[in-house]
C-alpha positions in Angstrom: -12.1 23.9 -5.4 -14.9 23.4 -3.0 -14.6 22.1 0.6 -15.9 18.7 -0.5 -13.4 18.6 -3.4 -10.6 19.5 -0.9 -11.7 16.6 1.3 -11.3 14.0 -1.4 -8.6 15.6 -3.6 -4.8 16.1 -3.7 -4.8 18.3 -0.5 -6.2 15.5 1.6 -4.0 12.9 -0.1 -0.9 14.9 0.6 -1.6 14.7 4.4 -2.2 10.9 4.6 0.0 9.4 1.8 2.9 11.6 0.7 4.4 9.1 -1.6 1.2 8.5 -3.6 0.5 12.2 -3.6 3.8 12.8 -5.3 3.2 10.0 -7.8 -0.2 11.5 -8.6 1.4 14.8 -9.6 3.1 13.0 -12.5 -0.3 11.8 -13.9 -2.2 13.8 -16.5 -4.3 16.5 -14.9 -7.6 14.9 -15.9 -6.6 11.6 -14.1 -5.5 13.1 -10.8 -8.9 13.3 -9.2 -9.6 9.7 -9.9 -6.2 8.5 -8.6 -6.7 10.7 -5.5 -10.1 9.1 -4.7 -8.6 5.6 -5.1 -5.6 6.4 -2.9 -7.7 8.1 -0.3 -10.0 5.1 -0.1 -6.9 2.9 0.5 -5.8 5.3 3.3 -9.3 5.4 4.8 -9.5 1.6 5.0 -5.9 1.3 6.3 -6.8 3.7 9.1 -9.8 1.7 10.4 -7.7 -0.3 12.9 -6.7 2.9 14.7 -10.3 4.3 14.8 -12.0 1.4 16.5 -11.4 -0.3 19.8 -12.7 -3.7 18.8 -12.6 -5.7 15.6 -16.4 -5.9 15.2 -17.0 -2.2 14.5 -14.1 -2.4 12.0 -15.8 -5.3 10.2 -19.0 -3.3 10.1 -17.2 -0.4 8.4 -15.6 -2.8 5.9 -19.1 -4.3 5.2 -20.5 -0.8 4.7 -17.9 -0.1 2.0 -18.8 -3.4 0.3 -22.5 -2.6 0.3 -21.9 1.0 -0.7 -19.7 0.2 -3.7 -21.9 -2.6 -4.8 -24.9 -0.2 -4.7 -23.2 2.4 -6.9 -23.7 6.1 -6.8 -27.2 6.0 -5.4 -26.0 4.1 -2.4 -23.3 6.5 -1.3 -25.1 9.9 -1.4 -23.8 12.2 1.4 -20.4 10.5 1.8 -17.9 12.5 -0.3 -15.2 9.9 -0.6 -17.6 7.1 -1.4 -19.3 9.3 -4.0 -16.0 10.2 -5.6 -14.9 6.5 -5.7 -18.2 5.4 -7.1 -17.8 7.9 -9.9 -14.3 6.6 -10.6 -15.5 3.0 -10.7 -18.2 3.9 -13.2 -16.2 6.3 -15.3 -13.2 3.9 -15.6 -15.1 0.6 -15.6 -13.0 -0.7 -12.7 -13.8 -4.3 -11.5 -15.9 -4.3 -8.3 -14.5 -7.8 -7.5 -11.0 -6.2 -6.9 -12.5 -3.9 -4.3 -14.4 -6.7 -2.7 -11.2 -8.8 -2.4 -9.4 -5.8 -1.1 -11.9 -5.3 1.7 -11.9 -9.0 2.5 -8.2 -9.0 2.9 -8.2 -5.9 5.1 -10.2 -7.9 7.8 -6.7 -9.2 8.8 -5.8 -5.7 9.9 -8.4 -5.7 12.6 -7.1 -8.7 14.5 -3.8 -9.7 16.0 -3.7 -13.1 14.3 -0.3 -14.4 13.1 0.7 -14.3 9.5 1.5 -18.0 8.9 3.7 -18.0 5.9 5.4 -16.1 3.1 2.6 -17.2 0.7 0.0 -15.8 3.1 1.9 -12.5 3.3 2.2 -12.2 -0.5 -1.4 -13.1 -0.9 -2.4 -10.3 1.5 -0.1 -7.8 -0.3 -1.5 -8.9 -3.7 -5.1 -8.3 -2.7 -4.3 -4.9 -1.1 -1.3 -2.9 -2.3 -0.9 -4.7 -5.6 -4.6 -4.3 -6.4 -4.3 -0.6 -5.8 -1.4 -0.4 -8.3 -3.3 -2.3 -10.9 -6.5 -0.2 -10.4 -4.4 2.9 -10.8 -2.9 1.5 -14.0 -6.4 0.8 -15.3 -7.4 4.4 -14.6 -4.3 5.7 -16.5 -4.2 3.4 -19.5 -6.8 0.6 -19.5 -5.6 -1.0 -22.7 -2.0 -1.3 -21.6 -2.5 -2.0 -17.9 -3.3 -5.8 -18.2 0.1 -6.3 -19.8 1.8 -5.2 -16.6 -0.3 -7.2 -14.1 2.9 -9.1 -13.0 4.6 -5.7 -12.4 1.6 -4.6 -10.4 1.9 -7.8 -8.3 5.5 -7.5 -7.5 5.5 -3.7 -7.2 2.6 -3.8 -4.8 4.3 -6.5 -2.7 7.5 -4.4 -2.5 5.5 -1.3 -1.5 3.5 -3.2 1.1 6.4 -5.1 2.7 8.4 -1.8 2.9 5.4 -0.1 4.5 5.2 -2.9 7.1 8.8 -2.3 7.9 8.5 1.4 8.0 5.5 1.2 10.4 7.0 -1.5 12.5 6.9 0.6 15.7 3.2 1.3 15.2 2.4 -2.3 14.6 4.4 -3.4 17.7 2.5 -0.9 19.8 -0.8 -2.4 18.5 0.4 -5.9 19.3 0.3 -6.7 15.6 2.8 -8.6 13.5 2.9 -9.0 9.7 6.1 -11.0 9.7 5.4 -14.6 8.5 5.7 -17.1 11.4 8.0 -19.3 9.3 10.3 -16.3 8.6 10.5 -15.6 12.4 11.2 -19.2 13.1 14.0 -19.3 10.5 15.5 -16.2 12.1 15.4 -18.0 15.5 12.8 -15.8 17.1 9.0 -15.5 17.4 6.1 -13.1 17.1 6.1 -12.5 20.9 9.8 -11.6 20.9 9.4 -9.2 18.1 6.5 -7.5 19.9 8.3 -7.3 23.2 11.7 -6.4 21.9 13.4 -9.4 23.5 16.1 -11.4 21.8 17.1 -8.3 19.8 19.8 -10.0 17.6 17.4 -12.6 16.3 14.7 -10.0 15.8 17.1 -8.0 13.7 17.7 -11.1 11.6 14.0 -11.2 11.0 13.9 -7.6 9.9 16.8 -8.3 7.5 14.8 -11.2 6.1 11.8 -9.0 5.5 14.1 -6.4 3.8 15.4 -9.2 1.6 11.9 -10.2 0.6 11.0 -6.6 -0.2 14.1 -6.4 -2.4 13.3 -9.6 -4.1 9.9 -8.3 -5.2 11.4 -5.0 -6.2 13.9 -6.7 -8.4 11.2 -8.8 -10.0 9.1 -5.7 -10.5 12.0 -4.0 -12.2 12.4 -6.9 -14.6 8.7 -6.6 -15.6 8.7 -2.8 -15.8 11.4 -2.2 -18.4 9.0 -1.8 -21.4 6.4 0.1 -19.4 4.9 3.0 -21.4 5.3 6.5 -20.0 1.5 6.8 -19.6 1.5 4.0 -17.0 4.5 5.1 -14.9 2.6 7.3 -12.4 0.7 4.2 -11.2 4.0 2.5 -10.3 5.8 5.5 -8.9 4.9 4.7 -5.3 7.5 1.9 -5.7 10.2 4.4 -6.6 11.4 5.2 -3.1 11.2 1.5 -1.9 14.9 0.8 -2.5 16.0 3.9 -0.5 13.7 3.0 2.4 15.0 -0.6 2.5 18.6 0.6 2.4 17.9 2.8 5.4 16.3 -0.1 7.3 19.0 -2.6 6.4 21.7 -0.2 7.6 20.1 0.1 11.1 17.7 -2.8 11.6 17.3 -2.3 15.3 16.2 1.3 14.7 13.3 0.1 12.6 11.9 -1.5 15.7 11.5 1.7 17.6 11.4 4.6 15.0 9.4 4.8 11.8 11.7 4.9 8.8 11.7 7.8 6.4 13.9 9.6 3.9 14.1 13.4 3.2 11.4 15.0 1.2 14.1 16.3 -1.3 15.4 12.8 -1.8 11.9 11.4 -2.3 11.2 14.1 -4.9 14.4 13.4 -6.8 13.8 9.6 -6.8 10.3 10.1 -8.1 11.5 12.5 -10.8 14.1 10.1 -12.1 11.7 7.2 -12.4 8.9 9.4 -13.9 11.3 10.6 -16.6 13.6 7.6 -17.1 11.4 4.6 -16.1 12.8 1.3 -14.9 15.0 0.5 -17.9 
């Protein structure tokens, strides 16, 4: 493996996205590089907020990616990750429109705007995390993947909502809130109270409501995934630890406000193994 390969392969993915790294290990060897490039792209875009001090430079980066992917391999020479992703898009005939919608949705990350409603949150999750699941499925099994688009939608929502809860301390430090305003209002609190830590009891109710939403999507994903072929399972394995994360958050909702939520590496490995071998029957 060359230094360039290492920068866009499994070694790099392991550092920035352990769950998707583990999931990729269950994919066929000849698909792992493609999945790694897709997942590293996702991690790269998700990290833009923390690399810029103002939204405008972030929007410029997102536009660069739009232009680069639209231009194909010739437009990304010299950028290892973009070159790897362009190859994946060409080799697997992935829809550019999905990447364009993904990048458009990620503009929300750059600002501190409120998330108005559950529908808005689910739309954001659908264009980001769900799209990544569906694209991974297309890489693995392009003929079967479209039959599980609903599973991609719900699985991606469960993954994204759980990720928002796990990263709640980071989002609060940024002054960012992904909780829908209508959910906060129903819990008797507000965006400002969640960010400041005031009105702790009501904020905990909001955390519990987000946990319930994540569980709802996870249950709907499980109902769609029962007949999933083994060849597609690795694309959906990032959803495997979601239930364990949500259980941990539900048990101590106030902790989720101040400490990122995690589970042990051994437990994560075991959960992935069970789903990789047994599926979601």
